C-alpha positions in Angstrom: -108.6 92.7 -57.2 -109.5 89.2 -58.3 -106.9 87.2 -60.2 -109.0 87.0 -63.4 -109.6 90.8 -63.3 -105.9 91.5 -62.5 -104.9 89.7 -65.8 -107.1 92.1 -67.8 -105.6 95.3 -66.3 -102.1 96.5 -65.5 -100.5 99.3 -63.6 -98.7 102.0 -65.6 -97.3 105.0 -63.8 -99.5 104.3 -60.8 -102.7 104.1 -62.9 -104.8 100.9 -63.5 -105.4 100.6 -67.3 -106.7 97.9 -69.6 -104.4 95.4 -71.3 -103.4 96.6 -74.8 -105.7 95.9 -77.7 -108.5 97.1 -79.9 -111.9 97.3 -78.3 -115.2 97.9 -80.1 -118.2 99.6 -78.5 -121.0 97.2 -77.5 -124.1 99.0 -78.7 -126.4 97.1 -76.4 -124.5 98.2 -73.3 -123.4 101.7 -74.3 -125.3 104.9 -73.9 -124.5 108.1 -75.7 -126.7 110.9 -74.3 -126.9 114.7 -74.2 -128.5 117.3 -72.0 -129.7 120.8 -73.0 -131.6 123.5 -71.2 -135.2 124.1 -72.3 -137.0 127.4 -71.6 -134.2 128.4 -69.3 -135.7 126.4 -66.4 -135.4 122.7 -67.1 -133.2 120.2 -68.9 -134.1 117.9 -71.8 -132.3 114.7 -72.2 -131.8 112.7 -75.4 -129.8 109.8 -76.8 -128.4 108.4 -80.0 -129.3 104.8 -80.8 -127.0 104.2 -83.8 -123.3 104.5 -83.5 -120.0 102.6 -83.7 -116.7 103.2 -82.0 -113.3 101.8 -81.4 -110.9 102.2 -78.5 -107.3 101.3 -79.1 -105.4 100.8 -75.9 -101.7 101.2 -76.5 -98.8 99.7 -74.5 -98.2 103.3 -73.5 -101.7 104.5 -72.5 -101.0 108.0 -73.6 -100.6 106.7 -77.1 -104.1 105.2 -77.0 -106.9 106.4 -79.3 -110.7 106.6 -79.6 -112.8 107.0 -82.7 -116.6 107.1 -82.9 -119.3 107.8 -85.5 -122.9 108.6 -84.5 -125.9 108.6 -86.8 -127.8 111.9 -86.4 -131.1 110.3 -87.6 -131.0 108.1 -84.5 -131.5 111.0 -82.1 -134.3 110.4 -79.6 -135.8 112.5 -76.8 -138.9 110.3 -76.5 -141.0 113.1 -78.1 -141.6 112.5 -81.9 -142.2 116.1 -82.8 -139.1 117.3 -81.1 -137.0 114.5 -82.6 -138.2 115.4 -86.1 -137.2 119.0 -85.4 -133.8 117.9 -84.2 -133.3 116.0 -87.4 -134.3 119.0 -89.5 -132.2 121.8 -91.0 -132.7 123.8 -87.8 -130.5 121.4 -85.9 -128.6 118.3 -87.2 -129.8 118.6 -90.9 -129.6 114.8 -91.0 -130.2 114.5 -94.8 -127.1 116.5 -95.5 -125.0 115.5 -92.5 -126.0 111.9 -91.6 -123.2 111.4 -89.1 -121.1 113.2 -86.5 -117.7 112.0 -85.5 -115.1 112.1 -82.7 -111.4 111.2 -83.3 -109.0 111.6 -80.4 -105.8 113.5 -80.8 -104.3 113.1 -77.3 -104.8 111.1 -74.1 -103.4 112.1 -70.8 -103.9 110.9 -67.2 -105.7 113.0 -64.7 -105.2 110.8 -61.7 -107.4 108.4 -59.7 -108.5 106.4 -62.7 -109.4 109.5 -64.6 -108.2 110.6 -68.0 -108.6 113.5 -70.4 -109.2 112.5 -74.0 -108.8 115.5 -76.4 -110.1 115.0 -79.9 -111.7 116.5 -83.0 -115.5 116.6 -82.8 -117.2 117.1 -86.1 -120.9 118.1 -86.4 -122.4 119.4 -89.7 -118.9 119.3 -91.2 -117.6 121.8 -88.6 -114.7 120.4 -86.6 -113.7 121.7 -83.1 -111.5 120.4 -80.4 -113.3 118.8 -77.4 -112.0 117.3 -74.2 -113.7 114.2 -72.8 -113.3 113.7 -69.0 -113.0 109.9 -68.9 -113.1 107.5 -66.0 -111.9 103.9 -66.5 -114.4 101.7 -64.6 -112.6 98.4 -64.9 -112.2 95.3 -67.1 -113.7 91.8 -66.8 -114.2 88.5 -68.6 -117.7 87.9 -69.9 -119.4 84.4 -69.8 -118.6 83.9 -73.5 -114.8 84.1 -73.1 -114.6 87.8 -74.2 -112.8 90.7 -72.4 -114.8 93.8 -71.7 -113.9 97.2 -70.3 -116.1 100.0 -69.1 -115.7 103.7 -69.0 -117.7 106.9 -68.3 -117.0 110.1 -70.2 -118.5 113.6 -70.4 -117.8 116.9 -72.1 -119.7 120.1 -72.7 -119.9 122.0 -76.0 -121.4 125.2 -77.3 -123.7 123.9 -80.1 -123.7 127.2 -82.0 -119.9 126.7 -82.7 -121.0 123.7 -84.9 -123.7 125.5 -86.8 -126.5 124.1 -84.7 -127.8 127.5 -83.8 -131.6 127.6 -84.2 -133.4 129.3 -81.3 -136.3 131.5 -80.3 -136.3 134.4 -77.9 -138.7 134.2 -75.0 -141.0 137.1 -74.1 -139.7 137.1 -70.5 -136.0 137.0 -71.6 -133.7 134.2 -72.4 -134.1 131.6 -75.2 -136.0 128.4 -75.9 -133.0 126.2 -76.1 -129.7 126.6 -74.2 -126.5 126.9 -76.3 -124.4 124.7 -73.9 -124.9 121.0 -74.3 -123.5 118.3 -72.1 -122.6 115.0 -73.7 -122.5 111.9 -71.4 -121.3 108.5 -72.4 -121.5 105.2 -70.4 -119.7 102.6 -72.5 -118.8 99.0 -72.6 -116.3 97.8 -75.1 -115.2 94.3 -76.2 -111.7 93.3 -77.0 -111.5 92.5 -80.7 -107.8 91.8 -81.0 
């Protein structure tokens, strides 16, 4: 590990973790995506372009926290008709519920640079517990004197538990849209304080 990078991380209980501080998500270098089954035979991917988030790394990493807000009208699957349908009352109902949120309630190590971040996920004013499997990808200095950290995270939810339950039965059996949705995050965050 390079000396400059070593100063941006530390070892706590055998795990490499970032230095304490408040980090904000860099929207230009962060991807919030989802994957859902379509027609039972393929997967459709989408992203959210508008979001904000904060990662607070505590002295004791298990006391760290994550908060994020995502604008539902920023959903994109690169297909305008499908995106309009996702924004409608059948799915996100963006006029009534313009945002979805995640607020962590617990952080625990899972070994080998991996963590489990449990939190309250709220979609359409329905809050359920979700567990993000998170991997810390490291920290570095940027060319402008800032400190950045990277992480990957993923979870899977049942969309019907959040009132996102529209579907159509298929003649051959099954449904048009799968209920299980995988959420994938590739994030870069900048030290703010």
